[in-house]
C-alpha positions as CSV (number, residue, x, y, z in Angstrom):
1,X,97.8,96.4,62.9
2,X,98.3,95.5,66.1
3,X,96.3,98.0,68.7
4,X,97.7,98.6,72.3
5,X,95.6,95.8,73.8
6,X,96.8,93.5,71.2
7,X,100.3,94.3,72.2
8,X,99.8,93.6,75.7
9,X,98.4,90.3,75.2
10,X,101.3,89.8,73.0
11,X,103.7,90.8,75.5
12,X,101.7,88.8,78.5
13,X,102.2,85.8,76.3
14,X,105.8,86.3,75.9
15,X,106.1,86.3,79.5
16,X,104.3,83.4,80.0
17,X,106.4,81.5,77.4
18,X,109.6,82.7,79.2
19,X,108.7,82.7,82.9
20,X,112.5,83.2,84.0
21,X,112.4,86.8,82.4
22,X,113.2,89.1,85.0
23,X,110.3,91.5,86.4
24,X,111.1,95.1,86.4
25,X,113.0,95.8,89.7
26,X,111.4,98.0,92.2
27,X,113.5,101.4,93.2
28,X,114.3,102.8,96.3
29,X,113.8,106.1,97.3
30,X,111.9,109.1,96.3
31,X,109.1,111.1,97.9
32,X,105.2,110.1,96.9
33,X,102.5,113.1,97.3
34,X,99.1,112.0,98.0
35,X,96.0,114.5,97.4
36,X,93.5,113.8,100.3
37,X,89.7,115.1,100.5
38,X,90.2,116.0,103.9
39,X,92.9,116.6,106.6
40,X,93.2,114.2,109.3
41,X,91.2,114.7,112.8
42,X,93.4,112.7,115.1
43,X,96.6,110.5,114.8
44,X,95.4,108.0,117.7
45,X,93.8,105.2,116.1
46,X,91.8,104.1,119.5
47,X,90.2,107.5,119.5
48,X,89.5,108.4,115.5
49,X,86.3,108.1,113.8
50,X,87.2,109.7,110.5
51,X,87.7,107.5,107.5
52,X,90.5,109.7,106.1
53,X,92.6,109.0,109.2
54,X,92.6,105.6,108.4
55,X,94.8,106.2,105.1
56,X,97.5,107.5,107.1
57,X,97.4,104.9,109.8
58,X,97.5,102.0,107.6
59,X,101.1,102.8,106.9
60,X,102.0,104.0,110.2
61,X,100.8,101.3,112.7
62,X,100.9,97.7,112.2
63,X,97.8,95.4,112.8
64,X,97.4,92.0,114.0
65,X,95.9,90.9,110.8
66,X,95.2,92.4,107.5
67,X,93.0,91.3,104.6
68,X,93.8,90.5,100.9
69,X,92.0,91.8,97.8
70,X,89.6,89.2,98.1
71,X,89.0,89.9,101.9
72,X,91.0,86.7,103.0
73,X,92.5,87.3,106.2
74,X,96.2,87.6,106.2
75,X,99.0,87.8,109.0
76,X,100.6,90.9,110.3
77,X,102.0,91.4,113.7
78,X,100.0,88.0,114.6
79,X,101.9,85.4,112.7
80,X,99.3,83.0,113.2
81,X,96.1,82.3,115.3
82,X,94.4,79.3,116.7
83,X,90.6,79.3,117.5
84,X,89.6,77.3,120.6
85,X,86.5,76.6,122.6
86,X,83.7,76.8,120.2
87,X,84.9,80.2,119.0
88,X,85.3,81.7,122.6
89,X,89.3,81.8,122.6
90,X,91.6,83.0,120.3
91,X,95.3,82.7,120.4
92,X,98.0,84.8,118.6
93,X,101.6,83.7,117.9
94,X,103.1,87.0,117.5
95,X,105.7,87.7,115.1
96,X,109.4,88.2,116.9
97,X,111.7,91.2,116.4
98,X,109.5,93.6,115.9
99,X,110.2,97.0,117.2
100,X,107.9,100.3,117.7
101,X,109.2,103.5,116.0
102,X,110.4,104.7,119.4
103,X,112.8,101.7,120.0
104,X,110.3,99.8,122.1
105,X,109.7,96.1,122.0
106,X,106.4,94.9,120.4
107,X,105.2,91.7,122.5
108,X,102.2,90.3,124.1
109,X,102.3,92.6,127.0
110,X,101.8,95.3,124.6
111,X,98.8,93.6,123.0
112,X,97.3,93.3,126.3
113,X,97.9,96.8,127.1
114,X,96.5,97.9,123.6
115,X,93.3,95.9,124.5
116,X,93.2,97.4,127.9
117,X,93.5,100.7,126.5
118,X,90.5,100.5,124.0
119,X,88.4,98.8,126.7
120,X,89.0,101.5,129.1
121,X,85.6,103.6,129.4
122,X,87.8,106.4,130.7
123,X,89.4,106.8,127.1
124,X,85.5,106.4,125.6
125,X,87.6,105.1,122.5
126,X,85.0,104.1,119.7
127,X,87.1,100.9,119.5
128,X,85.3,99.9,122.7
129,X,82.1,99.2,121.0
130,X,83.9,97.2,118.1
131,X,85.5,94.6,120.6
132,X,82.8,94.7,123.2
133,X,82.9,91.0,123.1
134,X,86.3,90.7,124.4
135,X,86.1,89.3,128.2
136,X,89.8,89.0,129.1
137,X,93.3,89.1,127.3
138,X,96.1,86.9,128.8
139,X,99.8,87.0,128.4
140,X,101.0,83.2,127.8
141,X,104.6,84.3,127.0
142,X,106.4,86.9,125.4
143,X,104.9,86.3,122.1
144,X,101.9,84.6,122.7
145,X,98.4,86.3,123.8
146,X,95.0,84.6,124.5
147,X,92.0,86.3,123.8
148,X,88.8,85.2,125.5
149,X,85.2,86.3,124.3
150,X,82.0,86.4,126.5
151,X,80.3,84.9,123.6
152,X,81.3,83.7,119.9
153,X,82.1,86.7,117.5
154,X,82.4,85.5,113.9
155,X,83.7,89.1,112.8
156,X,86.4,89.1,115.6
157,X,89.4,88.6,113.1
158,X,87.8,91.0,110.6
159,X,87.5,93.8,113.4
160,X,91.5,93.5,113.9
161,X,92.0,94.5,110.4
162,X,91.3,98.1,111.2
163,X,92.1,100.2,113.7
164,X,91.0,98.0,116.7
165,X,93.9,95.6,115.4
166,X,96.4,98.6,115.4
167,X,98.9,98.6,118.2
168,X,100.1,101.8,119.4
169,X,103.4,102.2,121.4
170,X,102.8,102.0,125.1
171,X,106.0,104.2,126.1
172,X,104.7,106.8,123.7
173,X,101.4,107.2,125.0
174,X,102.8,107.5,128.5
175,X,105.1,109.8,127.3
176,X,102.8,112.1,125.3
177,X,99.7,111.7,127.2
178,X,96.7,113.2,125.1
179,X,99.3,114.8,123.1
180,X,100.1,111.2,121.4
181,X,97.1,112.2,119.1
182,X,99.6,114.6,117.3
183,X,102.6,112.1,117.7
184,X,101.8,108.9,116.7
185,X,104.4,106.0,117.4
186,X,103.6,102.6,115.3
187,X,105.4,99.7,114.2
188,X,104.4,100.3,110.2
189,X,106.6,100.9,107.1
190,X,106.6,104.4,107.7
191,X,107.6,106.9,110.6
192,X,105.5,109.9,111.7
193,X,107.8,113.0,111.1
194,X,105.0,116.3,111.2
195,X,101.6,117.4,110.7
196,X,101.1,121.0,109.8
197,X,96.9,121.0,110.0
198,X,95.6,121.9,106.7
199,X,98.5,121.9,104.8
200,X,100.7,118.5,105.1
201,X,101.1,115.4,106.8
202,X,104.5,113.7,106.2
203,X,105.9,110.3,107.0
204,X,109.1,108.6,106.3
205,X,110.7,105.4,105.8
206,X,111.2,103.2,109.1
207,X,114.4,101.6,108.5
208,X,113.7,99.3,111.3
209,X,110.7,97.6,110.0
210,X,110.3,93.9,110.0
211,X,109.4,93.3,106.3
212,X,113.1,93.2,105.1
213,X,113.5,95.5,102.0
214,X,110.1,97.6,102.6
215,X,109.2,100.2,102.4
216,X,110.8,101.3,98.8
217,X,109.6,105.1,99.5
218,X,111.6,107.6,101.4
219,X,109.0,109.6,102.4
220,X,105.2,110.2,101.7
221,X,103.6,113.8,102.1
222,X,99.6,113.6,102.5
223,X,98.0,117.1,101.2
224,X,94.8,117.9,101.9
225,X,92.8,119.4,98.9
226,X,89.1,119.4,100.1
227,X,87.8,120.7,96.6
228,X,87.9,117.6,94.1
229,X,88.4,119.6,91.2
230,X,91.4,121.4,92.6
231,X,92.8,117.8,93.5
232,X,92.0,116.2,90.1
233,X,93.9,119.5,88.6
234,X,96.8,118.7,90.9
235,X,96.8,115.3,89.9
236,X,96.8,116.2,86.0
237,X,99.5,118.5,86.5
238,X,101.6,116.4,88.3
239,X,101.5,118.5,92.0
240,X,100.6,114.9,93.4
241,X,101.3,111.6,92.3
242,X,98.2,109.9,93.7
243,X,94.5,110.7,94.2
244,X,92.2,109.8,96.9
245,X,88.4,110.4,96.0
246,X,87.7,111.9,92.5
247,X,84.4,113.3,91.7
248,X,82.6,110.8,89.8
249,X,82.1,113.3,86.8
250,X,85.9,113.3,86.4
251,X,86.1,109.5,86.2
252,X,85.7,109.4,82.4
253,X,88.4,112.1,81.9
254,X,90.9,110.4,84.2
255,X,90.8,107.5,82.2
256,X,91.6,108.9,79.5
257,X,94.2,111.4,80.6
258,X,97.7,110.2,79.3
259,X,99.8,109.4,82.1
260,X,97.3,108.5,84.5
261,X,96.3,105.1,85.9
262,X,92.5,104.6,87.0
263,X,91.3,101.4,89.3
264,X,87.6,101.4,89.5
265,X,86.0,98.5,92.1
266,X,83.0,97.5,94.4
267,X,83.4,99.7,97.5
268,X,82.0,98.9,101.2
269,X,81.0,102.6,101.7
270,X,77.5,103.5,102.2
271,X,76.5,107.0,102.2
272,X,73.2,108.3,104.0
273,X,71.3,111.0,106.1
274,X,71.7,110.4,109.9
275,X,68.3,111.2,111.8
276,X,68.3,111.8,115.4
277,X,65.6,109.8,116.8
278,X,65.6,111.5,120.3
279,X,64.8,115.0,118.6
280,X,61.9,116.7,117.0
281,X,60.7,116.0,114.3
282,X,62.4,112.8,113.7
283,X,61.4,111.4,117.4
284,X,58.2,110.6,115.3
285,X,58.9,107.2,113.4
286,X,56.7,108.2,110.8
287,X,58.2,111.5,109.8
288,X,61.2,109.6,109.3
289,X,59.5,107.4,107.0
290,X,58.2,110.1,105.1
291,X,61.5,111.5,104.2
292,X,62.5,107.6,103.2
293,X,59.8,107.4,100.7
294,X,60.1,111.2,99.3
295,X,63.7,110.6,98.5
296,X,64.6,109.3,94.9
297,X,67.8,107.3,95.1
298,X,68.0,106.5,91.6
299,X,68.2,110.1,90.5
300,X,70.9,110.8,93.1
301,X,72.9,107.8,91.5
302,X,72.5,109.1,87.7
303,X,72.8,112.8,88.6
304,X,75.4,113.0,91.6
305,X,77.6,109.9,90.9
306,X,76.9,109.5,87.2
307,X,75.4,106.0,87.3
308,X,78.7,104.8,89.0
309,X,78.0,102.5,92.2
310,X,74.6,101.7,93.3
311,X,71.2,103.1,95.2
312,X,71.3,102.2,99.0
313,X,68.5,100.8,101.1
314,X,70.6,99.1,103.7
315,X,74.1,99.3,105.5
316,X,75.1,96.5,103.0
317,X,76.6,97.2,99.5
318,X,76.2,94.9,96.2
319,X,79.6,93.9,97.1
320,X,78.6,92.2,100.3
321,X,77.2,88.8,100.6
322,X,74.4,90.2,103.5
323,X,72.4,92.5,101.1
324,X,69.0,91.5,100.3
325,X,68.6,92.0,96.8
326,X,64.8,91.1,96.8
327,X,64.0,94.3,99.1
328,X,62.4,96.9,97.0
329,X,60.3,98.9,99.4
330,X,63.3,101.8,99.1
331,X,62.1,103.1,96.1
332,X,60.4,106.6,96.0
333,X,56.5,106.8,96.5
334,X,55.0,110.2,97.4
335,X,51.5,108.5,98.2
336,X,53.4,106.5,101.1
337,X,55.4,109.6,101.8
338,X,52.3,112.1,102.4
339,X,50.5,108.9,104.2
340,X,53.2,109.1,106.8
341,X,53.3,112.9,107.1
342,X,49.6,112.6,108.0
343,X,50.4,109.5,110.3
344,X,53.0,111.7,112.2
345,X,50.7,114.7,112.5
346,X,52.2,116.8,110.2
347,X,50.2,116.3,106.9
348,X,51.2,119.8,105.3
349,X,54.8,118.9,106.0
350,X,57.4,120.9,108.5
351,X,61.0,121.9,108.3
352,X,64.2,120.8,109.6
353,X,67.9,121.8,109.0
354,X,70.4,119.1,107.7
355,X,73.9,119.5,108.5
356,X,76.5,118.6,105.7
357,X,79.9,118.6,104.6
358,X,81.2,121.4,102.4
359,X,82.2,119.3,99.5
360,X,80.6,119.6,95.8
361,X,79.4,116.1,95.8
362,X,77.5,116.3,99.1
363,X,76.3,119.9,97.9
364,X,74.8,118.4,94.9
365,X,73.3,115.3,96.7
366,X,71.7,117.7,99.2
367,X,70.3,120.3,96.9
368,X,68.7,117.4,95.0
369,X,67.3,115.9,98.3
370,X,65.9,119.4,99.2
371,X,64.1,119.8,95.9
372,X,62.4,116.4,96.3
373,X,61.3,116.9,99.8
374,X,59.7,120.2,98.7
375,X,57.0,118.0,96.6
376,X,55.5,116.7,99.8
377,X,55.7,120.3,101.6
378,X,59.0,119.7,103.9
379,X,61.5,122.2,103.7
380,X,64.8,121.0,104.4
381,X,67.4,123.9,104.9
382,X,71.1,123.1,104.3
383,X,73.8,123.8,106.4
384,X,77.5,123.2,105.3
385,X,80.1,123.1,107.7
386,X,83.9,121.9,107.1
387,X,84.4,118.3,107.9
388,X,86.1,118.3,111.7
389,X,82.9,120.8,112.6
390,X,80.7,118.1,110.9
391,X,82.3,115.3,113.0
392,X,82.1,117.0,116.3
393,X,78.6,117.6,116.0
394,X,77.7,114.2,114.9
395,X,79.7,112.7,117.9
396,X,77.9,115.3,120.5
397,X,74.6,114.4,118.9
398,X,74.3,117.9,117.6
399,X,72.1,117.5,114.8
400,X,68.5,117.1,113.9
401,X,69.5,115.4,110.5
402,X,73.2,115.1,109.3
403,X,74.6,114.0,106.2
404,X,77.8,111.6,106.1
405,X,79.1,108.4,104.8
406,X,80.7,105.1,106.4
407,X,83.8,103.6,104.7
408,X,82.8,100.3,105.3
409,X,84.0,97.4,106.4
410,X,84.9,93.7,105.4
411,X,82.1,92.0,107.6
412,X,78.6,93.0,107.3
413,X,78.7,93.3,111.3
414,X,81.2,96.4,110.9
415,X,78.7,97.9,108.6
416,X,75.5,97.7,110.7
417,X,76.2,96.9,114.2
418,X,77.9,100.1,115.4
419,X,75.1,102.4,113.5
420,X,71.8,100.1,114.4
421,X,72.7,98.6,118.1
422,X,71.5,100.6,120.9
423,X,75.2,100.0,122.6
424,X,76.6,100.6,119.0
425,X,79.8,103.1,119.2
426,X,78.5,105.1,116.2
427,X,74.9,105.1,116.9
428,X,74.9,108.8,117.3
429,X,71.4,108.7,116.0
430,X,70.5,107.2,119.5
431,X,68.0,104.4,118.0
432,X,66.7,101.9,120.2
433,X,65.2,98.6,119.2
434,X,65.5,95.6,121.3
435,X,64.5,93.4,118.1
436,X,67.4,95.2,116.4
437,X,69.9,94.2,119.1
438,X,68.8,90.8,119.3
439,X,69.1,90.4,115.5
440,X,72.7,91.9,115.3
441,X,73.8,90.2,118.5
442,X,72.6,86.6,117.1
443,X,74.3,87.6,113.6
444,X,77.7,88.4,115.2
445,X,77.7,85.0,117.2
446,X,76.5,82.7,114.3
447,X,79.4,81.0,112.2
448,X,77.1,79.5,109.4
449,X,76.9,82.2,106.7
450,X,73.6,81.2,105.2
451,X,72.0,81.7,108.9
452,X,74.0,85.2,109.1
453,X,72.5,86.2,105.8
454,X,69.0,85.4,106.9
455,X,69.3,87.5,110.2
456,X,70.9,90.5,107.8
457,X,67.6,90.2,105.8
458,X,65.6,91.0,108.7
459,X,68.0,93.8,109.7
460,X,67.9,95.2,106.6
461,X,63.7,95.3,106.6
462,X,63.4,96.5,110.4
463,X,65.9,99.2,109.8
464,X,63.9,100.2,106.7
465,X,60.7,100.2,108.5
466,X,62.3,102.1,111.8
467,X,64.1,104.3,109.4
468,X,67.2,105.8,111.9
469,X,69.0,106.6,108.8
470,X,68.2,107.4,105.2
471,X,70.6,105.5,103.3
472,X,71.3,107.0,99.6
473,X,74.0,105.3,97.8
474,X,77.1,102.7,97.8
475,X,80.0,104.4,96.2
476,X,82.4,102.8,93.4
477,X,85.9,102.5,94.7
478,X,88.1,104.6,92.7
479,X,91.7,105.4,92.7
480,X,93.7,107.7,90.3
481,X,97.6,107.7,90.3
482,X,100.5,108.6,87.9
483,X,101.9,105.8,85.9
484,X,105.5,106.3,87.5
485,X,103.6,104.9,90.3
486,X,104.2,101.1,90.8
487,X,103.2,98.1,93.1
488,X,99.8,99.9,94.3
489,X,97.5,96.8,95.3
490,X,93.7,98.3,95.2
491,X,91.5,96.4,97.9
492,X,87.6,97.3,98.4
493,X,88.2,98.7,101.8
494,X,89.8,101.9,99.9
495,X,93.0,101.9,101.9
496,X,96.0,103.1,100.3
497,X,98.7,101.0,101.4
498,X,102.2,101.8,100.4
499,X,104.7,99.2,101.9
500,X,104.9,97.8,98.5
501,X,104.7,101.0,96.4
502,X,107.7,102.7,94.5
503,X,108.1,105.2,92.1
504,X,109.6,104.8,88.3
505,X,110.5,108.1,87.0
506,X,113.1,106.3,84.3
């Protein structure tokens, strides 16, 4: 008797034997509903710091370049590029005939304006740090733009696969000004329709999209459902067609559920606790180190994440070549933790409050850490906030300790520089180390991967010693969707790209 697995192999062999057999045709039309773990915070990619925002952006905004499933760079709004002058000059040939959703033209002038906007100190854009090496942007002609850097910056193209590479409409920004954050206009496959806070966000097919025939869907509705159990129930009962962020405990159930598809791949994420280096008690390095040694990351992985993903001791996940796999000084050691308490002048422990997202996985994680710290006399109080408030407190340095994650970037620079460099755009813990700055700057200027890896090994060990963050876990990247959803391509950055997705409800 043939199993379903064996039958699948037979069908695959038949397809290989008859390559001319027609593939299943994409069906145009329909509305796709996506259950999200949180609501968006802003629709302006030049101002955003929340991972959830990027899920919508990838379908509204076109980027200069993108990545494929193997982190290879692929053309998008930039049809091709050339690197000159030892890595100091990038010449982009832009795609012709591209229009924004408001009808305005995409061209070299617009690319220059976008870079100027992100670099403008008055905007205070988080992207400013990401593109800090940009010295000048020059329009060569209507469809050619030249970007000159102050120094070689190996991750530059990788940076442009995310929000720094997303082009916004100048006409829309000038029309809406600060309200552009609620009236986004891009060149992507879908145009913005409406955003009802904490209820839904709707986008609709842009008929003027440059990639002929795409997208296939008529409309996409994003529904914020913060409770993972409720979100999974919505997935199982057909209230949503696609689920972003599933609780680790539900993955096995999702795999067993008839009518659902589950994809699990390594992610770029890191999860951790931010320690405010300029605020007592964590202005004392020894006390930060005490927390580092008191936490048992293996328990967190087993209990909270059901052995999915991996423990974290740096910003570099196992999927990334920069991870220092020989580093072992992250394992729990209560003797070292107590010694650090004494060194920091608090031999009997101390108390502090950690702010966290009011979400089941994080609550459980914080409760485990709370119990572990009690063993060394440290009383960690937990203050739970909704995600927008948590993000606001992070960005304003309004915390002693704060638990939040990072969705990761394809190049290791994107997981480390913004958090560990003294001028990093997301260095909310206000960590300052001249040696760390030197290492990170050298790593982003170095083209040889082996040399970059050695530099990131030093970064890992210096960060562990200084402990501006207590890294906890690297997530598995898991997506769940109904079997009638076709054409989804799962990439480790976790973005839900929808231009090639279609619905088959026959």
